[in-house]
C-alpha positions in Angstrom: 20.4 29.6 7.2 20.8 25.9 7.6 18.2 23.9 9.5 19.0 20.4 11.1 21.3 17.7 8.4 19.9 19.2 5.1 21.5 21.7 3.0 18.2 23.6 1.7 15.1 25.4 3.3 11.6 24.7 2.2 9.2 27.3 2.8 5.6 26.8 4.1 4.0 27.2 0.9 6.1 24.7 -1.1 5.1 22.1 1.5 1.5 23.2 1.3 1.8 22.7 -2.1 3.7 19.5 -2.3 1.2 17.8 0.3 -1.8 18.9 -1.9 -0.1 17.0 -5.3 1.0 13.7 -3.8 -2.5 13.9 -2.3 -3.8 14.2 -5.6 -1.7 11.9 -7.5 -2.4 9.0 -4.9 -5.7 9.7 -5.2 -6.2 10.0 -9.1 -4.5 6.2 -9.5 -7.1 4.6 -7.3 -9.9 5.1 -10.1 -7.1 3.7 -12.7 -6.1 0.7 -10.3 -10.1 0.4 -10.1 -10.5 0.1 -13.8 -7.7 -1.8 -13.8 -9.1 -4.7 -11.7 -11.8 -5.2 -13.8 -10.2 -4.5 -17.3 -7.4 -7.0 -16.9 -9.4 -9.3 -15.3 -11.9 -9.2 -18.1 -9.2 -9.5 -20.9 -8.0 -12.4 -18.4 -11.0 -14.4 -18.5 -12.2 -13.7 -22.1 -14.8 -11.2 -21.7 -14.9 -7.0 -21.9 -15.2 -6.2 -18.5 -16.8 -2.3 -18.2 -17.4 -0.7 -21.7 -20.5 1.6 -21.3 -20.1 4.4 -19.0 -17.3 7.4 -20.3 -14.6 6.2 -23.4 -14.0 2.2 -23.2 -15.8 2.2 -19.6 -13.5 4.6 -18.4 -15.3 6.8 -16.0 -17.1 3.3 -14.6 -15.2 3.7 -11.5 -16.2 7.3 -10.9 -19.6 6.1 -11.4 -19.5 3.5 -9.0 -17.9 6.0 -6.4 -20.6 8.1 -6.9 -23.4 5.9 -6.9 -22.0 4.9 -2.9 -21.6 8.3 -1.7 -25.4 9.4 -2.7 -26.6 6.2 -0.9 -28.3 6.8 1.9 -26.6 6.2 5.2 -27.5 3.9 7.6 -26.5 1.5 10.1 -28.1 -1.2 12.9 -29.6 -0.2 15.7 -27.2 -2.4 17.9 -24.2 -0.5 16.6 -22.0 1.9 18.6 -22.8 5.0 16.5 -19.9 7.4 16.8 -17.4 4.4 16.1 -19.2 3.2 13.5 -18.6 6.5 11.7 -15.3 6.8 12.7 -13.7 3.6 11.6 -13.5 4.0 8.1 -12.0 7.0 8.5 -9.1 5.8 10.3 -8.6 3.8 7.4 -8.2 5.8 4.9 -6.1 8.6 7.1 -3.8 6.1 7.6 -3.4 4.9 4.2 -3.0 8.4 3.0 -0.4 9.8 5.5 1.7 6.6 4.6 2.0 8.2 1.0 3.9 11.4 2.7 7.6 9.4 2.9 6.5 7.9 -0.8 9.8 9.7 -2.9 8.7 10.3 -6.1 12.1 12.1 -7.1 15.3 13.7 -5.5 15.5 17.6 -4.9 14.2 19.5 -7.5 14.7 23.1 -8.2 11.4 24.2 -8.4 9.8 28.1 -9.2 13.6 28.8 -8.0 13.2 27.3 -4.3 15.0 23.6 -3.8 12.0 21.0 -2.8 12.2 17.0 -2.8 10.0 15.4 -4.9 8.7 13.8 -1.4 6.3 14.6 1.5 8.8 14.3 4.2 12.1 12.2 4.0 12.0 10.5 7.5 14.8 9.0 9.4 12.8 6.5 10.7 10.8 5.8 7.2 10.0 2.4 7.7 9.0 2.5 11.2 6.4 5.2 10.1 5.1 2.9 7.7 4.3 0.4 10.3 3.2 3.0 13.3 0.1 3.9 10.5 -0.1 0.3 9.5 -0.5 -0.8 13.3 -3.2 1.9 13.4 -5.3 1.0 10.2 -5.4 -2.1 11.8 -8.2 -0.5 14.5 -10.0 0.8 11.4 -10.7 -2.8 10.8 -11.4 -4.1 14.0 -13.4 -1.6 15.5 -15.6 -1.6 12.1 -16.6 -4.9 12.8 -17.1 -4.7 16.4 -19.0 -1.3 16.8 -21.9 -2.9 13.8 -23.2 -5.1 16.9 -23.0 -8.1 14.1 -21.9 -11.4 14.4 -20.7 -11.8 10.9 -19.1 -8.5 11.3 -17.1 -9.3 14.7 -16.0 -12.2 13.3 -14.7 -10.5 9.7 -12.4 -7.7 12.4 -11.5 -10.9 14.4 -9.6 -12.5 11.4 -8.6 -9.7 10.4 -6.7 -9.0 13.4 -5.0 -12.4 13.4 -4.2 -12.3 9.9 -2.9 -8.4 9.7 -0.6 -9.3 12.9 0.7 -12.5 11.3 1.8 -11.3 8.1 3.2 -7.8 9.3 5.8 -9.4 11.0 7.0 -11.1 7.5 6.6 -8.0 6.2 8.9 -6.0 8.7 11.5 -8.7 8.4 11.6 -8.4 4.8 12.8 -5.0 5.2 15.6 -5.2 7.5 17.6 -6.8 5.1 17.5 -3.6 2.7 18.0 -1.6 5.5 21.2 -3.0 7.0 22.5 -3.5 3.0 21.3 0.7 2.5 22.7 1.0 6.3 19.9 3.6 6.5 16.1 4.2 7.4 15.8 6.7 5.2 13.5 5.7 2.1 15.4 8.4 0.1 18.8 7.1 1.0 17.5 3.6 0.4 16.9 4.6 -3.4 20.1 6.5 -3.7 22.0 3.5 -2.4 20.8 2.0 -5.3 22.6 3.8 -8.1 24.2 0.9 -9.2 21.9 -2.3 -8.4 18.3 -2.5 -7.6 17.7 -4.2 -4.3 15.2 -6.8 -5.9 18.7 -8.3 -7.0 20.4 -8.8 -3.9 17.3 -9.0 -1.7 15.0 -11.3 -4.0 14.2 -13.0 -1.3 13.1 -10.3 0.9 11.1 -8.8 -2.1 8.6 -12.0 -2.8 8.4 -12.7 1.1 7.4 -8.4 1.1 5.2 -9.2 -2.0 3.5 -12.3 -0.9 2.7 -10.4 2.5 1.3 -7.4 0.9 -1.2 -9.5 -1.0 -2.3 -10.7 3.2 -1.9 -6.9 4.6 -4.1 -4.9 1.9 -6.9 -8.0 2.0 -6.5 -8.9 -2.3 -7.3 -12.5 -3.3 -5.8 -14.8 -2.5 -5.0 -13.7 0.7 -9.2 -12.2 1.3 -10.4 -14.0 3.9 -11.3 -11.1 5.7 -13.8 -10.5 3.2 -14.4 -14.0 2.3 -18.3 -13.5 1.5 -18.8 -17.6 0.8 -18.2 -17.6 4.4 -18.3 -14.2 6.6 -21.4 -12.8 4.0 -19.3 -9.4 4.1 -16.8 -9.8 6.5 -15.9 -6.2 9.1 -17.9 -4.4 6.5 -21.1 -6.6 6.6 -23.4 -3.8 8.4 -21.7 -0.6 5.7 -23.7 0.9 2.9 -23.1 4.1 1.0 -20.3 6.8 1.5 -18.9 4.6 4.5 -18.5 1.3 2.8 -16.8 3.6 -0.1 -14.3 4.9 2.6 -13.9 1.0 3.1 -13.3 0.2 -0.7 -11.3 3.4 -1.6 -8.8 2.8 1.6 -8.4 -1.2 0.5 -7.2 0.5 -3.3 -5.3 2.8 -1.7 -3.1 0.7 0.5 -2.8 -1.5 -2.6 -0.8 1.4 -4.3 0.9 2.5 -1.1 2.5 -1.1 -1.5 2.9 -0.8 -4.4 5.3 2.4 -4.0 7.0 0.9 -0.9 7.8 -2.1 -3.1 9.2 0.3 -6.1 11.0 2.8 -3.6 12.9 -0.2 -1.7 13.3 -2.9 -3.6 13.1 -1.5 -7.7 15.1 1.4 -7.0 12.4 4.3 -7.0 13.1 6.8 -9.9 16.4 5.1 -11.1 16.8 3.4 -14.9 18.5 0.2 -15.1 22.1 0.1 -15.3 22.3 3.0 -13.2 20.7 5.5 -15.4 19.3 8.7 -14.0 16.7 10.4 -15.9 16.0 14.2 -15.9 14.6 15.2 -13.0 11.2 16.2 -14.5 11.1 12.2 -15.3 11.2 10.9 -11.6 7.6 11.1 -11.2 7.0 9.4 -14.0 8.8 6.2 -13.7 7.8 6.1 -9.9 4.4 5.8 -11.5 5.3 3.7 -14.2 7.1 0.9 -12.1 3.8 1.4 -9.4 1.5 0.6 -12.3 3.7 -2.6 -13.1 3.3 -3.9 -9.7 -1.1 -2.7 -9.6 -0.9 -5.2 -12.6 0.9 -8.0 -10.6 -2.0 -7.4 -8.2 -4.5 -7.8 -10.7 -3.0 -10.8 -12.1 -3.0 -12.7 -8.6 -6.4 -11.9 -8.1 -7.7 -13.2 -11.8 -5.1 -16.8 -11.5 -5.5 -18.3 -7.9 -8.2 -19.6 -5.7 -8.7 -18.1 -2.1 -6.8 -20.1 0.1 -8.5 -21.7 3.5 -7.9 -19.7 6.6 -5.3 -22.4 7.8 -3.2 -22.5 4.9 -3.6 -18.7 5.4 -1.5 -18.8 8.6 0.2 -21.9 7.9 1.4 -19.7 5.0 2.8 -17.1 7.2 3.6 -18.4 10.0 5.5 -21.3 8.8 7.2 -20.2 5.5 7.4 -16.5 5.3 8.4 -15.6 8.5 11.6 -17.8 8.3 12.3 -17.1 5.3 12.3 -13.2 6.2 14.3 -14.3 9.2 16.9 -16.1 7.2 17.3 -13.9 4.6 17.7 -11.0 7.5 20.5 -13.7 8.9 22.3 -13.8 5.7 22.0 -10.4 4.8 23.8 -9.2 8.1 26.4 -12.1 7.6 27.7 -10.4 4.5 27.1 -6.7 5.5 29.8 -7.7 8.4 32.0 -9.8 6.0 32.0 -7.0 3.1 32.6 -4.2 5.7 
């Protein structure tokens, strides 16, 4: 029996199994990113980094998360209780939901059942991604507003301006890829890169998306949302314990999701250079390997660049990245029309 436009049908148990595996993979990469953040920066700054808890300090992220989870929960008297508790959950849920559309590989035969190595092949992939990104914005805004603190509210307002500004450029950077692949499906976009990764024809779009991703994930040098020298701690000033850990976890998971998306739309997904397609079981390892390289780039930038001023942040987004992304989309549209 054929359902919709696909040539295979996944049973319910396979869909549940995929959801668990993809969720587990995403969560396992978070401690790796935490460790890389500290170890790589330590080496770049001529120091060891964490090296006490576990072999070579490998269990330090687990110790950090455990320490936060076992701290007593508290909130200011002026806060709005239920919103204060829900806000971090919004951030983590939207970050996890975005993992569902990341393709880790092509359709494979697993236990005699054909299944795609992805949660869902959404026909509106980028729109799905930005929809959940927009919802994640409310997690930050509600966290700052419901805290009942001026410092938190100021950090939330800065977050609103920053995320809205850079989300526009980030979305436009993907328009060139969508027009080149002529599909909104992330699986189709990966398959269209069999002959050439899109980082080559869409290099400008890749740079715009990469820089915008730093701002969207609140990573240095664009961490103005949490600029401790100016805001004490930003939107999460009044958070501690497990709720702060949730925000902390979501920030790193967003960085990982952004890296997965860049691997998917610009770096060929599961394809190796020169159009080489590895054996099916290798596909997820290729995707994860490329993702770890991009995570290293995030850490590298954090250790290399000083934090921008807020006016510089907004000027870069509206006066540099937005015109570049618009020009890239326009040129791509002309080339697609002429070559067709």
